[in-house]
Rosetta silent file (secondary structure, phi, psi, omega in degrees, C-alpha in Angstrom):
SEQUENCE: MRDPLNALQWAGDRLWILDQRKLPKAVVWIEARTPSTVARAIETLAVRGAPAIGIAAAYGVALAGLVRNASSKSVQRSIERLRRTRPTAFNLFDALDRMQRVLDSAGDCDAEQLILTAIRYHEQDRNYCMKMARAGLKLFGKHEAVLTYCHTGALATGGIGTALGVIKHAHSKSRVKEVFACETRPVGQGARLTVWECAQSGVPVTLICDNMIGALMSARKIDRILVGADRIARNGDTSNKVGTYTLAVLAKRHKVPFHVVAPSTTFDFAMRSGKSIPIEEREETEITRVVPGLKSQRNIRIWNPAFDVTPAELITSFVTEQGVRRPPFKG
SCORE:     score description
SCORE:     0.000 S_00000001
   1 L     0.000  133.256 -178.738   11.911   15.941   14.851 S_00000001
   2 L   -75.942  143.890  179.321   10.084   14.329   11.918 S_00000001
   3 L   -76.318  116.439 -177.928    6.861   12.420   12.587 S_00000001
   4 L   -68.466  -13.855  175.159    7.553    8.724   11.803 S_00000001
   5 L   -90.158    4.090  172.324    3.873    8.205   10.956 S_00000001
   6 L  -116.579   84.603 -164.305    4.251   10.774    8.178 S_00000001
   7 L   -75.855  -14.649  178.466    6.519    8.674    5.987 S_00000001
   8 E  -127.707  117.024 -175.975    6.812   11.101    3.045 S_00000001
   9 E  -130.128  117.363  179.667    7.691   14.723    3.793 S_00000001
  10 E   -84.194  134.352 -176.984    8.284   17.348    1.120 S_00000001
  11 L  -126.775   40.190  173.499   10.787   20.060    2.039 S_00000001
  12 L    86.186  -51.845  179.490   10.704   22.444   -0.917 S_00000001
  13 L  -133.676   12.774  179.322   13.599   21.012   -2.904 S_00000001
  14 L  -156.612  161.715  177.623   13.871   17.492   -1.510 S_00000001
  15 E  -118.872  125.151  174.504   11.750   14.593   -0.308 S_00000001
  16 E   -91.890  123.503 -177.158   12.345   12.958    3.059 S_00000001
  17 E  -115.879  122.406  174.392   11.453    9.259    2.915 S_00000001
  18 E   -70.846  122.357 -177.925   11.113    7.143    6.041 S_00000001
  19 L   -77.887  100.062 -174.481   13.113    3.983    5.330 S_00000001
  20 L   -72.595  -13.244  176.141   10.576    1.289    6.162 S_00000001
  21 L   -68.057  -24.471 -174.888   13.191   -1.450    5.809 S_00000001
  22 L   -88.098  -17.320 -178.934   14.759   -0.267    9.060 S_00000001
  23 L   -74.604  148.215    2.661   11.605   -0.358   11.165 S_00000001
  24 L   -92.990    3.968 -175.750   10.971   -1.151   13.951 S_00000001
  25 L   -65.599  -38.336 -175.248   14.620   -1.285   15.034 S_00000001
  26 L  -148.977  149.969  173.647   15.475    2.244   13.918 S_00000001
  27 L  -100.712  107.235 -175.557   13.872    5.360   12.462 S_00000001
  28 L  -123.741  135.520 -178.937   16.035    6.285    9.474 S_00000001
  29 E  -110.596  139.873  174.303   15.276    8.943    6.868 S_00000001
  30 E  -101.583  127.855  176.362   16.400    9.013    3.235 S_00000001
  31 E   -93.283  108.983 -177.850   17.039   12.455    1.764 S_00000001
  32 E  -102.025  118.002  177.047   15.932   12.300   -1.866 S_00000001
  33 L  -112.204   -7.729 -178.186   17.070   15.123   -4.118 S_00000001
  34 L  -132.137  155.347  177.268   16.818   13.273   -7.427 S_00000001
  35 H   -64.280  -29.226  179.426   14.184   11.124   -9.140 S_00000001
  36 H   -66.459  -35.061  176.507   16.647    8.229   -9.291 S_00000001
  37 H   -65.227  -40.591  177.625   16.869    8.186   -5.485 S_00000001
  38 H   -64.801  -44.977 -179.862   13.076    8.021   -5.292 S_00000001
  39 H   -58.770  -43.741 -179.694   12.955    5.252   -7.902 S_00000001
  40 H   -67.220  -36.325  177.979   15.485    3.203   -5.993 S_00000001
  41 H   -63.625  -37.177  177.677   13.585    3.734   -2.724 S_00000001
  42 H   -68.358  -46.349 -177.325   10.443    2.352   -4.376 S_00000001
  43 H   -62.904  -36.443 -174.811   12.233   -0.649   -5.870 S_00000001
  44 L   -93.200    5.476  178.516   13.948   -1.627   -2.623 S_00000001
  45 L    70.460   17.164  170.533   10.806   -1.221   -0.453 S_00000001
  46 L   -61.964  -36.449  168.919   12.204    1.716    1.495 S_00000001
  47 L  -121.332  132.909 -178.030    8.825    3.174    0.572 S_00000001
  48 L  -151.821  169.284 -169.551    5.962    0.731   -0.010 S_00000001
  49 L    99.080  123.799 -170.947    2.200    0.574   -0.016 S_00000001
  50 H   -53.185  -48.624  178.675    0.389    1.447   -3.245 S_00000001
  51 H   -61.699  -41.488  179.909   -0.781    4.976   -2.264 S_00000001
  52 H   -65.945  -36.221  176.878    2.639    5.884   -0.835 S_00000001
  53 H   -61.501  -43.963  178.307    4.352    4.574   -3.970 S_00000001
  54 H   -62.613  -43.661  179.509    2.167    6.850   -6.084 S_00000001
  55 H   -63.623  -45.893  179.629    2.856    9.874   -3.890 S_00000001
  56 H   -60.574  -41.579  179.218    6.598    9.223   -3.869 S_00000001
  57 H   -63.207  -40.451  177.662    6.609    8.867   -7.651 S_00000001
  58 H   -60.349  -44.354  176.980    4.783   12.190   -8.049 S_00000001
  59 H   -66.619  -31.798  176.443    7.416   13.890   -5.909 S_00000001
  60 H   -61.011  -40.549  176.398   10.092   12.099   -7.932 S_00000001
  61 H   -66.905  -39.555  176.687    8.809   13.825  -11.065 S_00000001
  62 H   -59.845  -41.170  177.646    8.750   17.138   -9.193 S_00000001
  63 H   -64.368  -34.607  177.695   12.403   16.603   -8.280 S_00000001
  64 H   -61.250  -34.182  178.646   13.169   15.937  -11.946 S_00000001
  65 H   -72.818  -17.075 -179.137   11.861   19.409  -12.710 S_00000001
  66 H   -93.137  -10.650 -179.705   14.252   20.936  -10.169 S_00000001
  67 L   -64.161  141.036 -179.977   17.407   19.387  -11.608 S_00000001
  68 L   -55.653  135.629 -179.143   19.757   21.935  -13.159 S_00000001
  69 L    62.482   29.077  178.228   19.075   22.380  -16.884 S_00000001
  70 L   -63.617  144.599  177.919   15.900   20.308  -16.598 S_00000001
  71 L  -137.683  170.429  178.708   13.845   20.044  -19.775 S_00000001
  72 H   -60.810  -33.347  179.287   10.637   18.340  -20.789 S_00000001
  73 H   -68.621  -41.592 -179.524   12.741   15.535  -22.271 S_00000001
  74 H   -69.000  -37.392  176.591   14.715   14.958  -19.083 S_00000001
  75 H   -66.309  -39.077  177.727   11.534   14.971  -16.991 S_00000001
  76 H   -60.290  -40.860  178.139    9.979   12.526  -19.451 S_00000001
  77 H   -62.461  -37.871  178.364   12.921   10.181  -18.973 S_00000001
  78 H   -67.108  -39.121  176.901   12.394   10.342  -15.220 S_00000001
  79 H   -60.221  -45.270 -179.973    8.710    9.502  -15.622 S_00000001
  80 H   -64.961  -38.015  177.342    9.616    6.459  -17.695 S_00000001
  81 H   -62.592  -43.686 -179.655   12.226    5.403  -15.136 S_00000001
  82 H   -67.413  -32.658  178.092    9.663    5.639  -12.323 S_00000001
  83 H   -62.416  -27.017 -176.080    7.126    3.649  -14.360 S_00000001
  84 L   -86.936   -0.412 -172.814    9.525    0.714  -14.390 S_00000001
  85 L   -69.146  -53.070 -177.691    9.933    0.510  -10.613 S_00000001
  86 L  -144.281  124.599 -169.322    7.019   -1.749   -9.642 S_00000001
  87 L   -83.634  -18.314 -170.548    4.480   -3.160  -12.115 S_00000001
  88 L   -90.761  -43.474 -174.176    1.506   -4.109   -9.934 S_00000001
  89 L   -64.610  112.307 -175.055    0.632   -1.051   -7.810 S_00000001
  90 H   -72.226  -27.049  178.657   -1.813    0.968   -9.908 S_00000001
  91 H   -57.273  -32.007  177.068   -1.444    4.126   -7.816 S_00000001
  92 H   -57.403  -47.802 -176.618    2.048    4.460   -9.293 S_00000001
  93 H   -75.458  -33.352  175.035    0.652    4.765  -12.798 S_00000001
  94 H   -60.846  -45.181 -179.831   -2.257    6.941  -11.708 S_00000001
  95 H   -66.163  -44.645 -177.989    0.187    9.428  -10.155 S_00000001
  96 H   -69.072  -33.100  175.028    2.578    9.394  -13.103 S_00000001
  97 H   -63.395  -38.793  178.476   -0.274    9.852  -15.583 S_00000001
  98 H   -65.821  -43.824  177.981   -1.312   12.943  -13.654 S_00000001
  99 H   -65.802  -35.348  178.063    2.230   14.312  -13.688 S_00000001
 100 H   -61.813  -41.595 -179.923    2.472   13.461  -17.391 S_00000001
 101 H   -63.074  -37.910  177.392   -0.596   15.581  -18.144 S_00000001
 102 H   -64.959  -44.347  179.451    0.987   18.556  -16.369 S_00000001
 103 H   -62.510  -43.115 -178.655    4.196   18.117  -18.329 S_00000001
 104 H   -67.085  -39.028 -176.972    2.314   17.821  -21.625 S_00000001
 105 H   -72.667  -27.317 -178.693    0.099   20.838  -20.982 S_00000001
 106 H   -75.002  -27.832 -177.838    3.037   23.072  -20.056 S_00000001
 107 L    78.697  -17.319  176.094    4.848   22.468  -23.323 S_00000001
 108 L  -152.216  179.889 -177.945    8.099   22.747  -21.396 S_00000001
 109 L   -76.188  110.319  177.371    9.385   21.899  -17.938 S_00000001
 110 L  -109.950   91.055 -174.145    7.341   23.898  -15.405 S_00000001
 111 H   -59.263  -39.459 -177.510    8.896   22.917  -12.075 S_00000001
 112 H   -62.472  -43.626  179.617    6.444   24.965  -10.030 S_00000001
 113 H   -68.608  -35.502  177.157    3.413   23.245  -11.531 S_00000001
 114 H   -63.794  -42.870  178.918    4.994   19.826  -11.115 S_00000001
 115 H   -64.189  -47.107 -179.404    5.637   20.524   -7.431 S_00000001
 116 H   -60.605  -39.716  179.954    2.119   21.854   -6.847 S_00000001
 117 H   -66.093  -41.036  177.906    0.598   18.823   -8.562 S_00000001
 118 H   -63.983  -43.188  178.959    2.635   16.414   -6.430 S_00000001
 119 H   -62.792  -42.274  179.337    1.645   18.239   -3.241 S_00000001
 120 H   -65.338  -36.830  177.982   -2.021   18.168   -4.268 S_00000001
 121 H   -63.687  -40.758  177.097   -1.791   14.462   -5.022 S_00000001
 122 H   -63.288  -47.150 -179.453   -0.388   13.911   -1.532 S_00000001
 123 H   -64.659  -36.282  177.682   -3.131   16.028    0.049 S_00000001
 124 H   -60.731  -44.080 -179.898   -5.791   14.202   -1.962 S_00000001
 125 H   -65.639  -37.543  177.415   -4.673   10.857   -0.557 S_00000001
 126 H   -59.452  -44.184  179.313   -4.683   12.261    2.969 S_00000001
 127 H   -66.959  -41.228  179.397   -8.297   13.351    2.474 S_00000001
 128 H   -60.690  -41.186 -179.894   -9.264   10.046    0.868 S_00000001
 129 H   -59.136  -44.089 -178.977   -7.867    8.124    3.850 S_00000001
 130 H   -67.457  -38.784  177.794  -10.034   10.063    6.282 S_00000001
 131 H   -64.924  -38.911  177.269  -13.119    9.609    4.105 S_00000001
 132 H   -65.312  -40.371  179.409  -12.475    5.864    3.923 S_00000001
 133 H   -60.422  -42.240 -179.980  -12.069    5.689    7.699 S_00000001
 134 H   -70.328  -40.859  179.291  -15.437    7.360    8.199 S_00000001
 135 H   -65.786  -40.538 -178.036  -17.156    5.256    5.542 S_00000001
 136 H   -69.168  -22.334 -179.628  -15.691    2.041    6.942 S_00000001
 137 H   -58.366  -29.650 -177.287  -16.916    2.803   10.449 S_00000001
 138 H   -66.950  -17.335 -178.564  -20.417    1.837    9.327 S_00000001
 139 H   -73.868  -25.509 -166.358  -19.315   -1.784    8.902 S_00000001
 140 L   -91.767  148.494  166.371  -18.605   -2.366   12.584 S_00000001
 141 L   -89.618 -136.144  179.040  -20.702   -3.352   15.541 S_00000001
 142 L  -110.882  135.169  170.637  -19.314   -2.857   19.045 S_00000001
 143 L    53.891   54.118 -177.753  -15.965   -4.127   20.325 S_00000001
 144 E   -85.799  154.412  170.465  -15.113   -6.315   17.353 S_00000001
 145 E   -99.185  126.027 -171.612  -12.069   -8.525   16.832 S_00000001
 146 E  -122.346  141.587  175.522  -10.510   -7.741   13.465 S_00000001
 147 E  -111.649  137.888  176.757   -7.906   -9.525   11.359 S_00000001
 148 E  -136.430  166.050 -173.146   -5.693   -7.684    8.882 S_00000001
 149 L  -133.824  148.700 -178.134   -2.876   -8.592    6.524 S_00000001
 150 L    58.055 -144.852  178.067    0.360   -6.951    5.409 S_00000001
 151 L  -135.926  129.125 -174.585    0.544   -3.249    6.288 S_00000001
 152 L  -137.542   29.927 -175.749   -2.012   -0.639    5.236 S_00000001
 153 E   -96.887 -153.418 -176.590   -1.523    2.200    7.692 S_00000001
 154 H   -60.210  -35.319 -178.891   -0.077    5.684    7.665 S_00000001
 155 H   -64.116  -24.276 -175.334    3.327    4.450    6.496 S_00000001
 156 H   -97.494    2.243 -173.446    1.722    3.069    3.324 S_00000001
 157 L  -143.361 -171.860  174.345   -0.304    6.172    2.424 S_00000001
 158 L   -99.501    2.304 -177.847   -0.431    9.931    2.640 S_00000001
 159 L  -135.080 -136.144 -177.473   -2.886    9.883    5.549 S_00000001
 160 L   -84.491   -9.553  178.615   -3.965    7.570    8.369 S_00000001
 161 E   122.340  173.188  176.211   -4.057    4.526    6.106 S_00000001
 162 L   -95.782  -94.976 -179.947   -6.480    2.402    4.111 S_00000001
 163 H   -62.586  -46.153  179.593   -7.547   -0.792    5.938 S_00000001
 164 H   -69.029  -28.756  174.664   -5.507   -0.011    9.048 S_00000001
 165 H   -63.279  -43.043  175.814   -6.761    3.570    8.902 S_00000001
 166 H   -61.804  -44.023 -178.853  -10.335    2.289    9.099 S_00000001
 167 H   -62.782  -45.815 -179.731   -9.354   -0.015   11.963 S_00000001
 168 H   -62.352  -42.115  179.363   -7.625    2.747   13.938 S_00000001
 169 H   -65.462  -41.629  179.098  -10.600    5.076   13.475 S_00000001
 170 H   -64.773  -36.394  176.879  -13.017    2.315   14.503 S_00000001
 171 H   -63.762  -39.311 -179.848  -10.924    1.629   17.600 S_00000001
 172 H   -65.912  -19.285  178.933  -11.128    5.303   18.572 S_00000001
 173 L  -104.362   15.621  178.571  -14.926    4.962   18.438 S_00000001
 174 L    63.332   26.973  177.101  -14.947    1.751   20.562 S_00000001
 175 L   -93.776  -22.164  179.323  -15.920   -0.373   17.573 S_00000001
 176 E  -120.139  126.971  178.806  -12.701   -2.450   17.573 S_00000001
 177 E  -100.485  -26.689 -175.620  -11.389   -4.120   20.730 S_00000001
 178 E  -155.296  143.033  177.570   -8.525   -6.155   19.265 S_00000001
 179 E  -117.428  132.208  170.946   -6.518   -6.461   16.058 S_00000001
 180 E  -104.617  124.698 -177.204   -4.844   -9.642   14.844 S_00000001
 181 E  -113.341  126.995  175.867   -1.966   -8.911   12.476 S_00000001
 182 E   -79.730  142.623 -176.498   -0.453  -11.534   10.177 S_00000001
 183 L   -61.012  -37.815  176.975    3.342  -11.451    9.966 S_00000001
 184 L    69.716   73.325  175.672    3.232  -11.361    6.120 S_00000001
 185 L   -75.068  158.578    4.019    6.247  -13.265    4.881 S_00000001
 186 L   -89.612  -10.984 -173.319    8.769  -13.061    3.426 S_00000001
 187 L   -89.394  -19.315  174.188    9.414   -9.368    4.169 S_00000001
 188 L    77.043   36.894 -179.071    7.325   -9.218    7.348 S_00000001
 189 H   -62.625  -35.105  178.255    5.349   -6.024    6.774 S_00000001
 190 H   -68.148  -46.826 -178.611    2.709   -7.137    9.260 S_00000001
 191 H   -67.302  -40.514 -175.140    5.176   -8.101   11.963 S_00000001
 192 H   -85.080  -41.011 -168.534    7.444   -5.099   11.491 S_00000001
 193 H  -104.855  -47.892 -179.402    5.091   -2.322   10.436 S_00000001
 194 H   -63.881  -46.444  179.711    1.476   -3.104   11.362 S_00000001
 195 H   -62.147  -42.962  179.468    2.372   -4.160   14.897 S_00000001
 196 H   -62.774  -45.977 -177.723    4.641   -1.123   15.300 S_00000001
 197 H   -68.591  -37.752  175.654    2.025    1.322   13.994 S_00000001
 198 H   -60.683  -43.662  178.909   -0.724   -0.189   16.163 S_00000001
 199 H   -63.292  -41.211  178.060    1.522    0.196   19.198 S_00000001
 200 H   -62.762  -31.881 -175.745    2.310    3.788   18.221 S_00000001
 201 H   -96.284    0.784  178.644   -1.433    4.476   17.889 S_00000001
 202 L    74.953   25.892 -179.833   -2.501    2.708   21.087 S_00000001
 203 L   -99.254  123.311  178.920   -4.422   -0.058   19.318 S_00000001
 204 L   -59.891  127.824 -174.970   -4.315   -3.506   21.033 S_00000001
 205 E  -137.421  141.096  175.065   -2.636   -5.900   18.601 S_00000001
 206 E  -121.857  126.515 -179.630   -1.779   -9.603   18.556 S_00000001
 207 E   -89.838  135.644  173.629    0.771  -10.916   16.055 S_00000001
 208 E  -129.756  155.006  172.267    0.273  -14.308   14.399 S_00000001
 209 L   -74.659  155.144 -176.414    2.270  -16.265   11.834 S_00000001
 210 H   -60.697  -32.647 -178.015    0.671  -16.542    8.405 S_00000001
 211 H   -80.743    6.644  178.622    0.123  -20.299    8.793 S_00000001
 212 H  -101.149    0.358 -173.683   -1.961  -19.704   11.931 S_00000001
 213 H   -60.654  -48.580  179.989   -4.845  -17.944   10.171 S_00000001
 214 H   -62.027  -42.027  178.462   -7.049  -21.036    9.848 S_00000001
 215 H   -62.460  -39.557  179.211   -6.360  -22.062   13.429 S_00000001
 216 H   -63.090  -45.410 -178.817   -7.246  -18.564   14.637 S_00000001
 217 H   -66.377  -31.392  178.955  -10.583  -18.555   12.810 S_00000001
 218 H   -75.483  -36.217 -172.168  -11.409  -22.005   14.184 S_00000001
 219 H   -91.001  -29.404 -174.269  -10.416  -21.248   17.771 S_00000001
 220 L  -134.384  155.362 -179.741  -11.512  -17.644   18.247 S_00000001
 221 L   -79.833  118.460  171.450  -14.225  -15.378   16.954 S_00000001
 222 L  -107.255  121.174 -174.709  -13.022  -13.003   14.240 S_00000001
 223 L   -77.767  -36.264  178.403  -15.764  -10.527   13.383 S_00000001
 224 E  -165.062  164.219  179.683  -14.324   -9.278   10.110 S_00000001
 225 E  -122.237  133.921  175.598  -11.212   -8.992    7.954 S_00000001
 226 E  -125.010  130.635  176.869   -9.925   -5.795    6.373 S_00000001
 227 E  -132.802  166.976  174.924   -7.145   -5.665    3.784 S_00000001
 228 L   -95.514 -160.891  179.980   -5.769   -3.113    1.352 S_00000001
 229 L  -156.868  152.679  174.205   -5.143   -3.413   -2.385 S_00000001
 230 L  -107.557  -28.777  172.832   -2.518   -2.687   -4.996 S_00000001
 231 E  -159.027  136.552  179.958   -4.771   -2.884   -8.051 S_00000001
 232 E  -123.231  123.289  179.108   -8.499   -3.517   -8.461 S_00000001
 233 E   -78.454  168.927 -175.351   -9.965   -4.546  -11.814 S_00000001
 234 L   -61.864  -30.671 -179.025  -13.319   -3.359  -13.100 S_00000001
 235 L   -85.910   -0.437  178.026  -15.037   -6.601  -12.084 S_00000001
 236 L    99.162   -9.223  173.748  -13.690   -6.345   -8.518 S_00000001
 237 L   -57.199  135.545 -169.119  -10.849   -8.865   -8.772 S_00000001
 238 E  -127.736  126.020  172.997   -8.206   -7.509   -6.415 S_00000001
 239 E   -93.732  129.422  177.524   -4.440   -7.792   -6.367 S_00000001
 240 E  -148.479  179.968 -178.362   -2.862   -7.441   -2.947 S_00000001
 241 E   -48.611  134.600 -177.439    0.092   -8.807   -0.993 S_00000001
 242 L   -54.309  133.608 -172.850    0.583  -12.504   -1.715 S_00000001
 243 L   111.635  -17.805  179.217   -1.391  -14.525    0.812 S_00000001
 244 H   -64.776  -40.384  178.782   -4.502  -12.351    0.584 S_00000001
 245 H   -59.282  -45.785  177.764   -6.219  -14.895   -1.672 S_00000001
 246 H   -58.872  -43.015  179.294   -5.601  -17.654    0.882 S_00000001
 247 H   -62.132  -41.190 -179.510   -7.007  -15.422    3.609 S_00000001
 248 H   -66.148  -38.462  177.952  -10.137  -14.713    1.540 S_00000001
 249 H   -63.577  -44.014  177.869  -10.747  -18.434    0.946 S_00000001
 250 H   -64.948  -37.428  177.761  -10.508  -19.119    4.687 S_00000001
 251 H   -62.219  -41.204  178.157  -12.821  -16.182    5.392 S_00000001
 252 H   -62.693  -42.965 -179.444  -15.397  -17.682    3.033 S_00000001
 253 H   -62.003  -38.774 -175.801  -15.094  -21.070    4.758 S_00000001
 254 H   -98.490    6.613  176.784  -15.607  -19.530    8.204 S_00000001
 255 L    58.483   42.910  177.073  -18.247  -16.994    7.065 S_00000001
 256 L  -101.344  125.144  178.061  -16.162  -13.986    8.110 S_00000001
 257 L   -56.627  135.435 -174.785  -16.894  -10.734    6.205 S_00000001
 258 E  -122.838  112.764 -174.033  -13.924   -9.823    4.009 S_00000001
 259 E  -115.774  139.127  173.880  -13.518   -6.136    3.084 S_00000001
 260 E  -105.398  129.559 -179.957  -11.052   -4.406    0.764 S_00000001
 261 E  -115.100  118.871 -177.859  -10.206   -0.791    1.609 S_00000001
 262 L  -160.178  146.144  176.327   -8.677    1.291   -1.178 S_00000001
 263 L   -76.241  167.105 -179.790   -8.973    4.758   -2.733 S_00000001
 264 H   -61.799  -22.253  179.375  -10.224    5.277   -6.279 S_00000001
 265 H   -70.319   -7.148  176.889   -6.603    5.771   -7.375 S_00000001
 266 H   -95.819  -10.658 -176.977   -6.119    1.998   -6.917 S_00000001
 267 E   -86.313  123.795  177.333   -8.939    1.090   -9.335 S_00000001
 268 E  -101.976   90.421 -174.429   -7.863    0.209  -12.867 S_00000001
 269 L   -70.060  -16.494  178.030  -11.105    0.696  -14.761 S_00000001
 270 L   -79.933  -14.087 -177.500   -9.449   -0.249  -18.060 S_00000001
 271 L   -97.372  117.974 -173.650   -8.714   -3.749  -16.756 S_00000001
 272 L   -69.424  -39.239 -178.001  -11.704   -6.067  -17.126 S_00000001
 273 L  -149.359  171.842 -178.600  -10.569   -8.753  -14.682 S_00000001
 274 H   -69.993  -12.949  179.670   -7.724   -9.820  -12.460 S_00000001
 275 H   -61.644  -24.146 -177.011   -6.413  -12.213  -15.112 S_00000001
 276 H   -97.377   -2.538 -178.427   -4.651   -9.273  -16.765 S_00000001
 277 L   -70.312  124.553  177.799   -3.068   -7.775  -13.633 S_00000001
 278 L   -71.217  130.358 -178.085    0.741   -7.933  -13.893 S_00000001
 279 L  -106.178  118.002  179.219    2.198   -9.721  -10.874 S_00000001
 280 L   -69.512  135.282  171.840    5.623   -8.586   -9.730 S_00000001
 281 E  -112.946  131.129 -173.018    8.140  -11.297   -8.905 S_00000001
 282 L  -108.723  176.702 -171.636   10.904  -10.314   -6.518 S_00000001
 283 L   -64.585  149.281  176.924   14.394  -11.526   -5.690 S_00000001
 284 L   -61.501  -29.724 -175.158   15.068  -14.952   -4.193 S_00000001
 285 H   -62.134  -23.937  176.996   17.081  -13.298   -1.421 S_00000001
 286 H   -61.814  -27.817  178.660   13.878  -12.041    0.232 S_00000001
 287 H   -93.623  -43.678 -175.121   13.191  -15.681    1.086 S_00000001
 288 H   -63.711  -30.113 -177.173   16.685  -17.074    1.563 S_00000001
 289 L   -80.554   -9.656  178.620   17.627  -14.514    4.184 S_00000001
 290 L  -104.544   -5.934  178.911   14.684  -15.368    6.463 S_00000001
 291 L  -112.913  108.331 -176.769   15.097  -19.160    6.393 S_00000001
 292 L   -56.567  131.771  176.037   18.229  -20.299    8.286 S_00000001
 293 L    82.828   -7.808 -176.170   20.517  -22.507    6.220 S_00000001
 294 H   -65.246  -35.015 -179.015   18.565  -22.127    2.989 S_00000001
 295 H   -61.064  -28.946 -176.414   21.429  -20.345    1.225 S_00000001
 296 H   -79.603  -12.372 -179.377   23.645  -23.396    1.686 S_00000001
 297 L   -84.710  135.837 -177.752   21.256  -25.706   -0.167 S_00000001
 298 L  -107.112  164.464  174.615   21.922  -26.191   -3.860 S_00000001
 299 L    60.037   36.880  172.221   19.771  -27.141   -6.826 S_00000001
 300 L  -121.598  148.511  176.750   16.571  -25.621   -5.483 S_00000001
 301 L  -106.933  149.461 -179.694   14.340  -23.088   -7.166 S_00000001
 302 L  -126.698  130.007  176.662   12.543  -20.276   -5.358 S_00000001
 303 L  -110.787  126.467 -174.159    9.349  -18.578   -6.512 S_00000001
 304 L  -134.868   68.959  174.188    8.656  -15.215   -4.917 S_00000001
 305 E   -70.884  138.636 -178.974    5.570  -13.436   -6.295 S_00000001
 306 L   -81.888  -20.678 -173.747    4.882  -10.232   -4.391 S_00000001
 307 E  -139.069  161.716  166.263    1.120  -10.325   -4.998 S_00000001
 308 E  -133.882  175.910 -177.890   -1.804  -12.610   -5.736 S_00000001
 309 E  -117.855  125.409  176.850   -5.307  -11.943   -7.063 S_00000001
 310 E   -97.102  120.199  178.955   -8.443  -12.446   -4.971 S_00000001
 311 L   -61.044  146.423 -175.594  -11.577  -13.075   -7.085 S_00000001
 312 H   -58.987  -31.143 -176.425  -14.368  -10.560   -6.547 S_00000001
 313 H   -68.085  -13.558  177.278  -16.817  -13.243   -5.391 S_00000001
 314 H   -91.776   -2.602 -174.749  -14.742  -13.751   -2.234 S_00000001
 315 L  -104.925  124.757 -178.369  -14.952  -10.059   -1.292 S_00000001
 316 L   -69.359  -47.427 -179.938  -17.880   -8.845    0.812 S_00000001
 317 E  -162.781  166.327  176.653  -17.479   -5.151   -0.011 S_00000001
 318 E  -116.685  133.045  175.921  -15.065   -2.404   -0.992 S_00000001
 319 E  -106.019  119.086  177.353  -14.541    0.708    1.111 S_00000001
 320 E  -125.075  179.246  177.439  -13.466    3.758   -0.890 S_00000001
 321 L   -66.926  -13.331  178.886  -13.533    7.499   -0.322 S_00000001
 322 L   -93.274   -1.935  179.672  -16.938    7.388   -2.042 S_00000001
 323 E   119.778 -167.387  178.606  -18.383    4.960    0.493 S_00000001
 324 E   -86.152  124.980 -172.951  -18.987    1.210    0.666 S_00000001
 325 E  -129.909  165.486  174.239  -19.253   -0.200   -2.855 S_00000001
 326 L  -138.423  149.459 -177.820  -19.640   -3.452   -4.752 S_00000001
 327 L   -73.104  166.864    2.586  -18.602   -4.387   -8.295 S_00000001
 328 L   -77.134  156.894 -176.446  -18.795   -4.013  -11.190 S_00000001
 329 L  -106.937  149.749  175.701  -17.124   -0.621  -11.122 S_00000001
 330 L  -123.920  143.480 -179.125  -17.249    2.203  -13.625 S_00000001
 331 L   -72.754    0.000    0.000  -14.692    4.974  -14.011 S_00000001
């Protein structure tokens, strides 16, 4: 039986992808034998979370090398197809750049090297997650109440997670007593995935609606907030799931430390500030299907950005595999 907290599993000539759209109702696996299947899984959020997107894309390129009559040109086409899946998550481009270098250095399609590189990329993220968990432990006192947003656990990475990985590790050391998870509309990654993973890991969790964040901070003591990231600019401006900016503003108002947890593969050192980060806009149906009766209303427009940008001045610190850091960052 496959481990549902290991959402990406390489099996020699195929990639097993845990379909996160089906959780928590069912554990369903997608068998990916082609790069197009991987690309579609990324686009439809069957696999999501910036580190996991990068890992899946790397394996997608490896699968391109296994296709009958594969050539450097056909693998190149697959790389370009994967690049178009999601524009904001920088780990996607970091992974594909690494696979591109292998393809370029080989001079032809070397399937074995592509596979080894993808596996190493996966293992690197697993190691980074554990290093972040250990580095982040230093932030906590004893028995803290923590708030988190979206989903940043094992399902979103190649290891135990980024922000949720730190939280789970801190809980195991009696540093965290309770986690508050925001539902994260419109797709509900917090309600569906964070709550499920906390329950699987034995971490006490309380679910709140996104519009309850201010009320929670006013009514109860929140010791700190930990979130993940999809792209971090050189000055520290951070793109993450839409709603993160609002959370950071409220944290500033209530003097709650606000930490971003992300590996170095999420840092875009070529980007000077968050003003240049491309923000993905997704289908209207993600909103219409969660609001009863909305589909029947005519002559309305729907705006559905997947991410927003939190200015660096609202962020207390960044936790990476290199330790706790503060901007500006250098590559």
